C-alpha positions in Angstrom: -12.7 -100.9 -157.0 -11.1 -97.7 -156.7 -7.0 -98.4 -156.7 -4.6 -97.3 -154.2 -2.6 -94.5 -155.2 0.8 -94.4 -156.3 2.5 -92.3 -154.1 4.0 -91.6 -150.5 0.4 -91.6 -149.2 -0.6 -94.5 -150.3 2.7 -96.4 -149.6 1.7 -95.5 -145.9 -1.6 -96.1 -145.6 -3.9 -94.3 -143.1 -4.7 -96.3 -140.1 -6.2 -94.0 -137.9 -3.4 -93.5 -135.7 -2.4 -89.9 -136.8 -4.4 -87.8 -133.7 -5.3 -88.6 -130.4 -9.3 -87.8 -131.3 -8.7 -90.5 -133.6 -7.8 -92.7 -131.3 -11.0 -91.7 -129.5 -13.3 -92.2 -131.9 -11.9 -95.4 -132.6 -12.7 -96.3 -129.1 -16.5 -94.2 -128.6 -17.5 -95.7 -131.8 -16.3 -99.4 -131.3 -18.2 -99.5 -128.0 -21.4 -97.9 -130.2 -21.2 -100.6 -132.6 -23.4 -103.2 -130.9 -26.1 -100.5 -130.1 -25.7 -98.2 -132.9 -28.0 -99.4 -135.3 -31.0 -99.2 -132.5 -30.0 -95.3 -131.6 -29.5 -94.3 -135.4 -33.2 -95.6 -136.5 -34.0 -91.7 -136.3 -31.8 -90.5 -138.6 -32.6 -92.7 -141.4 -35.2 -90.7 -143.1 -32.4 -88.2 -144.0 -30.2 -90.9 -144.9 -32.8 -92.3 -147.4 -33.8 -88.8 -148.8 -29.9 -87.7 -148.8 -29.2 -90.9 -151.0 -32.4 -90.5 -153.2 -31.1 -86.8 -154.0 -27.6 -88.0 -155.0 -28.9 -90.4 -157.3 -26.5 -93.3 -157.1 -26.4 -95.7 -160.3 -25.4 -98.9 -160.8 -22.2 -98.2 -163.0 -21.2 -95.5 -160.1 -17.9 -96.1 -158.2 -18.9 -95.2 -154.4 -17.1 -94.3 -151.6 -19.1 -94.5 -148.1 -16.7 -92.3 -145.5 -17.3 -93.2 -141.8 -19.5 -96.3 -143.1 -20.9 -97.0 -139.3 -22.7 -100.5 -139.6 -23.2 -99.8 -142.9 -26.8 -99.0 -143.0 -26.1 -96.8 -146.7 -26.0 -99.9 -148.3 -29.4 -101.2 -148.5 -30.1 -97.8 -150.2 -27.1 -98.1 -153.2 -27.9 -99.9 -156.3 -26.9 -103.3 -157.0 -23.8 -103.5 -159.4 -22.4 -100.6 -158.2 -18.6 -100.2 -157.4 -18.6 -100.1 -153.6 -15.8 -98.9 -150.7 -16.5 -98.3 -147.4 -14.2 -97.2 -145.2 -14.2 -96.5 -141.1 -11.7 -95.8 -138.2 -13.3 -98.5 -135.9 -12.7 -102.3 -136.6 -16.2 -102.9 -134.5 -18.2 -100.4 -137.2 -16.1 -102.7 -140.1 -16.7 -105.7 -139.3 -20.5 -104.5 -139.0 -20.5 -103.4 -142.3 -18.8 -106.1 -143.7 -22.0 -108.6 -142.6 -24.5 -106.2 -143.8 -22.6 -106.3 -147.1 -22.5 -110.3 -146.9 -26.5 -110.3 -146.2 -27.4 -108.1 -148.7 -25.3 -109.8 -151.3 -23.3 -107.1 -152.1 -19.6 -106.9 -153.0 -18.2 -104.1 -150.8 -14.5 -103.2 -150.3 -14.7 -102.6 -146.8 -11.5 -101.3 -144.7 -10.5 -99.3 -141.6 -8.8 -96.1 -142.4 -8.8 -92.6 -142.1 -11.3 -90.8 -143.7 -9.2 -87.9 -143.5 -6.1 -89.2 -145.2 -7.5 -91.6 -148.3 -5.5 -94.0 -150.5 -6.6 -93.4 -153.4 -6.0 -91.5 -156.5 -7.5 -88.5 -157.6 -10.8 -88.6 -159.6 -11.6 -92.0 -158.2 -15.1 -92.3 -157.0 -18.3 -90.5 -158.9 -20.2 -90.4 -155.5 -19.1 -90.4 -152.4 -21.3 -90.3 -148.8 -20.5 -88.1 -145.9 -23.1 -88.9 -144.1 -22.8 -88.1 -140.1 -19.1 -88.1 -140.4 -18.1 -84.4 -140.9 -19.3 -83.4 -137.2 -17.3 -86.3 -135.8 -14.0 -86.3 -137.4 -11.5 -84.1 -135.5 -10.0 -82.4 -138.5 -13.3 -81.6 -140.8 -11.8 -79.6 -143.4 -9.1 -82.0 -144.2 -12.0 -84.5 -144.7 -14.0 -82.2 -147.1 -11.0 -81.6 -148.5 -10.1 -85.5 -149.4 -13.5 -85.9 -150.8 -13.3 -83.5 -153.0 -9.9 -84.6 -154.2 -11.0 -88.2 -154.8 -14.3 -87.1 -156.5 -14.5 -87.5 -160.3 -14.9 -84.2 -162.1 -18.3 -84.7 -162.8 -19.1 -86.8 -159.6 -21.4 -85.7 -156.6 -20.7 -85.6 -152.7 -24.0 -86.3 -150.7 -23.7 -84.8 -147.0 -25.7 -85.7 -144.1 -25.1 -83.8 -140.4 -25.7 -81.7 -138.0 -24.4 -77.8 -138.9 -25.1 -74.5 -137.9 -26.9 -72.7 -140.6 -24.7 -70.2 -142.6 -25.7 -66.8 -140.9 -27.3 -67.8 -137.8 -25.7 -68.2 -134.6 -25.6 -71.6 -132.4 -28.7 -71.6 -129.9 -27.3 -71.3 -126.1 -29.4 -74.8 -125.6 -26.7 -75.8 -128.4 -23.8 -74.1 -127.0 -24.2 -75.5 -123.4 -24.7 -79.3 -124.7 -22.2 -79.0 -127.1 -19.0 -80.0 -124.4 -20.9 -83.1 -123.8 -21.9 -84.0 -126.8 -18.3 -83.6 -128.5 -17.2 -86.1 -126.2 -19.9 -88.8 -126.4 -20.2 -88.3 -130.3 -20.3 -85.2 -132.3 -19.6 -81.3 -132.1 -23.1 -79.7 -132.4 -21.8 -76.3 -133.7 -19.8 -77.2 -137.0 -20.7 -74.6 -140.2 -20.8 -76.4 -143.5 -19.7 -73.6 -145.9 -16.3 -72.5 -144.1 -15.4 -76.6 -144.5 -15.7 -76.5 -148.1 -14.6 -73.0 -148.9 -11.4 -73.9 -150.1 -12.2 -77.8 -151.3 -13.7 -76.8 -155.0 -16.9 -77.7 -154.4 -20.3 -76.0 -154.5 -23.5 -77.2 -153.1 -27.0 -77.5 -154.8 -29.1 -76.9 -152.4 -29.9 -77.2 -148.4 -32.6 -78.8 -146.7 -33.2 -79.6 -142.7 -34.4 -82.8 -141.0 -34.8 -83.2 -137.3 -36.3 -79.4 -136.6 -33.2 -78.0 -138.4 -30.4 -79.5 -136.3 -29.5 -82.1 -139.3 -28.8 -80.8 -143.2 -29.0 -82.5 -146.4 -27.3 -81.1 -149.0 -25.4 -82.6 -152.4 -22.0 -80.5 -153.5 -20.5 -81.0 -156.9 -17.0 -79.7 -158.6 -17.4 -75.8 -158.7 -18.4 -74.9 -162.3 -19.1 -78.4 -163.4 -23.0 -77.5 -163.5 -22.1 -74.6 -166.1 
């Protein structure tokens, strides 16, 4: 498993207490945990495709941020070193249970994905699935993922984004205040969030009528 970073950040590991919005995420996703799998089913084809695209291997060190109930685990290779983090204790308990049922040895912990207690370059594969639109500081999330990514690693991103160069539709804008309160921001754009993170995208595919995006990111220049 990835080792905690011997630094000030590692000496005071994140507990998800940094912002009121993180408190609200713990409350609402803790409440959703018992029924999350039921409502997550429509998104599974995109999740499966996103993991196939990032191509995790048995010898990879894999980090799942915003692991929820652990639905990604069944798509990950046996033998991989897997760490899973979520801000909700209820979600973490369900991920642990799923890992046990799948026979996987997973380091599952409560934590803040926007402030990670790991050394730079600790992971070969990072999954950002249905979390970028949820966290209060998405730029911090993407920057942290890029920081702990190995120089030849890759990040799988699957979430709802407004396409580059497009304006959110009227329906999307009207629905967003309620959506932000209940589950996620519908109007975030991926490219600005990653602009200063030192990563670049391999492409972009759409799911569910273009509302959801799947892409893989790598450290800038790593493919040259």
